[in-house]
C-alpha positions in Angstrom: -20.9 59.1 79.0 -19.6 59.7 75.5 -16.2 58.4 76.4 -17.7 55.3 78.0 -19.9 54.7 74.9 -16.8 54.7 72.7 -15.2 52.0 74.8 -18.1 49.7 74.4 -17.2 48.8 70.8 -14.3 46.9 69.5 -11.4 45.4 71.4 -11.6 47.2 74.7 -11.5 45.4 78.1 -12.1 46.7 81.6 -9.3 45.5 84.0 -11.3 44.6 87.1 -8.4 45.1 89.4 -7.2 48.6 88.3 -10.6 49.6 86.9 -8.9 50.9 83.7 -9.6 50.1 80.1 -7.1 48.0 78.2 -6.7 47.1 74.5 -6.2 43.4 74.9 -7.4 40.8 77.4 -3.8 39.8 78.1 -3.1 43.3 79.4 -5.6 42.6 82.2 -4.2 40.9 85.2 -6.3 37.7 84.9 -8.0 35.3 82.5 -11.6 35.4 81.6 -12.0 39.1 81.1 -14.8 39.9 78.7 -15.0 42.8 76.2 -16.7 45.9 77.7 -19.8 45.4 75.5 -20.3 41.9 76.8 -19.7 43.0 80.4 -21.9 46.0 80.5 -24.6 45.2 77.9 -25.0 41.5 77.1 -24.5 40.0 80.6 -27.2 42.2 82.2 -29.7 41.4 79.4 -28.9 37.7 79.8 -29.5 37.9 83.6 -32.9 39.5 83.2 -33.9 37.1 80.4 -32.9 34.0 82.4 -34.6 35.4 85.5 -37.8 35.8 83.5 -37.7 32.2 82.2 -36.8 30.7 85.6 -39.2 32.7 87.7 -42.0 30.6 89.1 -44.0 33.4 90.7 -45.0 36.8 89.3 -44.3 38.4 92.7 -40.6 37.2 92.7 -40.2 38.4 89.1 -41.8 41.8 89.9 -39.4 42.3 92.8 -36.4 41.5 90.5 -37.6 43.8 87.8 -38.4 46.7 90.1 -34.9 46.5 91.6 -33.7 47.2 88.0 -36.2 50.1 87.6 -38.5 48.1 85.3 -42.3 48.2 85.9 -44.8 45.8 84.4 -48.5 45.7 84.6 -50.1 42.8 86.5 -51.4 41.4 83.2 -47.9 41.4 81.8 -46.4 39.7 84.8 -48.9 36.8 84.5 -48.0 36.1 80.9 -46.1 32.9 80.1 -42.7 33.9 78.8 -42.1 30.5 77.4 -44.9 30.6 74.9 
């Protein structure tokens, strides 16, 4: 875990094909490769955030959050995230 944590910061990219870390995006076999921090930290947070804002029913939101290991009280699920 410590080695992985070191690779989250700075110019470090995960090559999706070889599953190895590279120092530049050009070293990866394709375009559009994000830094490891973006890939493993920011993208998951953005997905949860957009799911919360787009969710029309508390039951659907609860199902998504539970799949990620997040539990909310019924009162919290009924709150309006856009306020």
